[in-house]
N, C-alpha and C positions, 0 to 999 in steps of 0.2 A: 524357497521350496528351488532343490537342484533341477538342473534341465530333465536328467536323464533317472531321478529319484522315483519311486514308487509308494505312495501312501496305503494303508489300508482305509477302510471305511470310516472305522471308529477314527484313526487318526485325522484324517478331512472332517468328520464333525467338529474336532477341535480344533484344528487350523481355520474352520471359518467360523464357529461359535461365538467370537466375540462381536462379529459383524451382524451373526442372523443369530440371535440367541435359542427360537425352535428349529433350530435346525437339530434332526435326529437319524442316526442307520434308517429307519423306514422310513422317512421321507425321500431320501437318496435312493433306496429301492425302488419307490413308488415311480421316481423320476426315469429310472432305469425302463421299468416295467412302459412307460408311456411312448418311450423311443426318444428322450433327451438325451440323454448320456449312455454312452457303450465302454464301460471299462474294460480294461484287460481281465483275464482270467488265468490264473495257476493251473497247472497238471490237476490240480485237486477241488479246480471250482473257487476259489477263494480270488475274490474281487480286488484288483490291484489299479488304481488311481494316477494317470500320469499327468504332469503339470498341466498339459492342455486339457485336459480330463477336469482338473479342478479349475482353471479358468474361467471353461465352459458353464462350469455348475455355478459358478461365480455369477455371469451374466445371467444364466435362468434366475438364481435368486435374487439379484438384484432390480429385475424386470419386474420379477412379483412383488418387490416390497414399496418400489419406487412408481412402477409404470401401474401395477396392478392388472397386468395381462394374462389372459388365459393360454393355459400350456399349448393348445393346438396355435396359438400367434405367434407364440415363442419359437416354438420350433419351426414354424415357417420363415422367422427372421434369423436363427441360425443355419436352415438349410440354404436362404439366400446370399446371406454372408460370405463375401471373398475371403476377408481376414476375420479371424475373432479378436483381434487386439484393437482395429478399427472399428469391429462393432462396438466393443466395450467401450472406446471412446466414446461413440455415438450416443450410445443410454447414459453417457455420462459417469461411468466407472472409471476412465482413464482421466487424466487432466489435460495430458499432451497428446496431438494427433499423430499416430505411429504412422512415420513414413516410410515404411517396408516397401521400397522401390527393387532399386537396383545399384549394384556397386558403383563408386564414385566416377569411374571410367566410363561407365555404361550412362550416367547420366549428363556426362558432358559431351554428346554426340547425339547425331541426327537421327531421328526415328521417322519410319513411314508412317501417318496418321493410321494406318489402317490396323497398326500393330499396338496401338495406346488403349483401347480399349480392354483388351486382354492384359496391357501391364498395369494398368489402374482402374481399369474396373468403370468408363465413363463413355457415355457415348460419342462419336463421331460430331453429331451436332450440336453435343454440349461442347466440345472443343471449337466448333466454330463459333459459337455464340461469345464465348470465350475472345478470340481473335477480332470477333466484330467491336468488340468493348476495349482492344486493347490491352487487355490482360495477358497473353500470351501472342507470340506471331506462327503465321504458316508461311516456313521459308519452302519456296520454290525452287525444284533442282533444276536442272539444263534440262531435263526430260519432263518437265513440269510434273513432278513427282509432287506430290503435299509432304512435307516435311516437320516434325515435331521436335523442339529444342529439348534434351534431356534435362537444362534447365529450368525448365516451368514446369517440370512433374510438382514439384512443392504447391505452388500456382494452382493447379490444377486441382492435388489434392484439400485445399484447402477451401476453393471454390465449389466443389462438390460436398465436401461436406456443410458448407454452408446450405446449399440449396436444400437443404434436408429441413433448414428454418424457413424455407422460402425466400431465401437472399439468392436473387436470380444474377446471373452475369451483368446484365445493366444496373442493379445495385451497388455495385461494384465500383462503376467508374470511376468515383470520387476517388477512390483510393491510387487509381491511377493518374490522376491530377498530382494527388499530395506526394506521388513520387515522383513525380517530375520535377516538383518544387523543390523538394530535398535531395534528390541527389545534385541539385547546384552546389548548394551547401555543404554536402559530405565531399564532393569532388574539390571545392577549396579548402576544406580540413585537411583531408588525405593528401594534397597535393604538397601543403605547407608542412605536413609533418615528417616525409619523403626524404624532401628536400633535396641531394645531389644525388641520391643513393642510386647507384647503375647495376647494380647485383639482381639479379631478376629472381632467386630463390629468397632472398632476403627480403626483396621488395614486397613479394607477394606475401611474406609470413606479415609484414606491416603493415598491409594494406588489410589482411583477414582480423587480424585482431585490433586494430584500430576500427575496423568497422564495426565490429559487433560491439565493442565498447558504446562508439556511437548510437550504434543503433537500439542497445539495451537503454539509454538514456533518453533518448528523444521517443523510442516506444513507451517507456515508463509515464512521459509527459502525456504524450497523445491518450495511454489510455488510462490516465486520471482525469483526463480533463474530459474525457468521452464519459468515464463515470458520472463526474458531476454532474455533468450537462442530463442526462437520465435521468439519475436519482433525483436531480432538480423539478423535473418535467412530470416526475412521480411520486413527487411529494414525499420522498422518503430519507433526507440529507438531515434537516433538523424541522421538528413538527412543534406546532401550537405549544404544546407541553414542555418541551426541550426549552422554548425561549423564557418559557414563564418560570422553569426553573431556575434559568441562568439571571432572571432578572433578580427573583429572591434573593438568589446567592450575593450577588453581587449589593442589593440594598442595605441585606444583613451585615456583608462584610466592611460597606460604607459607616454605617452606624454603631459598630464596636468600634473603628478606628475613632469615630469623633467622640463616643463614650471614654475611650482611652486618652485622649487629646485632654477631654473636659479635666480627668481623672488628675493626669498631669500638670493641665497649669492651679487646679485648685492646691494642689500640693506644693508647686512653687510659690503661688503667693503665700499661703500657711508657712511656709519656709521664713519668706523676706520678712512676713509680721514678727516672727519669734525673735529675730535678728535684730529688727529694729527695735522690741520690748526691752530685750539684755543690753544694747547699746546707752536706751535710755534711764535704762534702772541702774546703773553703776555696778557692773560688776554682777547683776543679776539676783538679788537677795529673793529666796526661795517664799517667803512669807506675806511679799509683797502684793496687793491687790490691784487689779487692772486700774480703778479710779485711782490708788494712789501713784501709780506710776503715770495715769495721765495729770494728777494733778503736779507730779514732782517735773514732767514734761513741759508742763504751761510756768512753771515757776521758773523752772533754767531758761526757759524765752525770754520772760520777763528782766531776769536777772543781766542775760546777755545784753539786753538793751540797754539796760541804766548805766552797766560799763562804763565808766570815763575813755576817753579817747586817751592813748599812750602816744606822744611825742616817739620817732623815731631816733635813733643815738647818731651824733653828728658823725659824719664819715672825715678821716685826716684830711684838711685842708679846705674842706668845704664847710661852709658858714650855714648852718641849720635852717631850714625854712619855716618861719613858723607861720600859722594862721591865725590872721587877723577877724574880728568880726567883720561882718561887711562885704570883706574881699571878694572881690568876682575874679 
């Protein structure tokens, strides 16, 4: 939906119906009567819904569907929210935390601690807790004013969102220790990648690109390890039924391979037996029975044993050696 476009009430219903099948024109009008949404009106009185109206409506519907909140509680949350996108993230409608703070140049400057509540919607006492646990630093000016570095804005935002899950700054101390350990590894890798590059602009670009890649990879490992540990603790990774199914599948596969091996061995043995019968039967007469073939084989053996030895022919210049009875 474009930023400045407007939708009619029917178009809004069609736009959101895939996620909320029971949505209707009358329901939207009811929410308006309750003071939860206030669409724009044309001179003729037709309702027009902006993107913000639709986003607000989706937050309301999402809270009704997933949290079963009454309308008065939803209205209170909407009225207390400093930013609709942040509220959408808090209730699970968005997957990423919206960091709508200040432009890049503003984030890179120092701000008086008294201005942070208006900028980020957090209390000064919360900032002090973050500083006490080394998550951010409070800088002192020459006149002893307390200042907050704009680069710490993302940390403040994330910590504020986590506090809604009862995760306090003191619980985040472990991530400070992890960051201290990882920073040494990152510094070594980035230093080796930069080499003798002295160009400041090119150097900063390389650092930014390489850091993002390293962070994505290490963050992926950390997230996977953390997920595995939590799921194992909650017994949701592999349950007994899964293990039993795997054992059954493996047993069946092994038995199938054993049957195939036996069948192959039997076929090979049959082939070898047939070849021996044909050789013993003299070109394999089709009418010969197994007993006749066996008798032929026995007679052949007897005949071969009674055949007298044939003396070798003498080679030129050599006298033949004759075997004598009783010779040793």
